[in-house]
C-alpha positions in Angstrom: -11.3 7.9 48.5 -8.0 9.1 47.9 -6.2 9.2 44.0 -5.3 6.0 42.8 -2.1 5.6 42.8 0.2 6.9 39.9 0.1 3.5 37.5 -3.7 3.0 38.6 -4.7 6.3 37.9 -3.1 6.3 34.1 -6.1 2.9 33.0 -8.7 4.4 35.5 -11.8 5.5 33.8 -12.9 8.6 34.9 -16.4 9.4 36.8 -19.0 10.3 35.1 -21.1 11.3 38.4 -23.0 14.7 37.8 -22.4 15.0 33.9 -25.3 16.0 32.0 -26.5 14.2 29.1 -25.5 15.7 25.6 -28.0 14.3 23.5 -26.8 16.2 20.8 -23.5 14.7 21.0 -24.8 11.2 22.2 -26.3 11.1 18.4 -23.1 11.6 16.5 -21.4 9.3 18.7 -24.2 6.5 17.7 -24.0 6.8 15.0 -20.2 6.7 14.3 -20.4 3.4 16.0 -20.0 1.5 12.5 -16.5 2.8 12.4 -13.4 1.2 13.4 -12.0 4.6 14.8 -13.4 7.9 16.1 -11.0 10.6 16.5 -12.4 13.5 19.1 -10.7 16.8 18.9 -10.8 20.1 21.1 -9.5 22.8 23.3 -8.3 21.2 26.3 -11.6 21.8 29.1 -14.0 21.2 26.6 -15.3 18.3 27.7 -14.2 15.7 25.7 -13.5 13.0 28.5 -16.8 13.8 30.3 -18.4 13.5 26.8 -16.6 10.4 26.5 -17.2 8.7 29.7 -20.8 9.8 30.0 -21.7 8.4 26.4 -19.9 5.0 27.6 -21.6 4.8 30.9 -25.1 5.7 29.7 -24.6 3.4 26.7 -23.3 0.3 29.3 -19.6 0.3 26.6 -16.4 -1.1 28.5 -14.0 1.5 27.3 -10.2 1.4 27.3 -8.5 4.2 29.6 -5.0 5.5 28.9 -3.9 9.0 30.9 -1.2 10.4 28.5 1.7 12.6 30.3 4.9 14.0 29.2 6.8 10.2 30.3 4.7 8.9 27.4 7.2 10.1 24.9 8.4 7.1 23.9 6.1 5.3 21.3 7.8 1.3 22.5 6.9 1.7 26.3 3.7 2.4 25.6 
């Protein structure tokens, strides 16, 4: 199966197959679900996307994914 077209790739959910569950972080995410917004920050490659993908899959949550790139520098086009 090849890569999705660029437009579809920007909104496709990342795959969570093979990601180890992070129980401590899952617990923190679960306790934050009462809040309207959650900011997750960390350096590139630290596992932010993997954490959220695996958590959403485990909890069967619907999520909106949008891949930001250099072409997304105009908020009006977002």
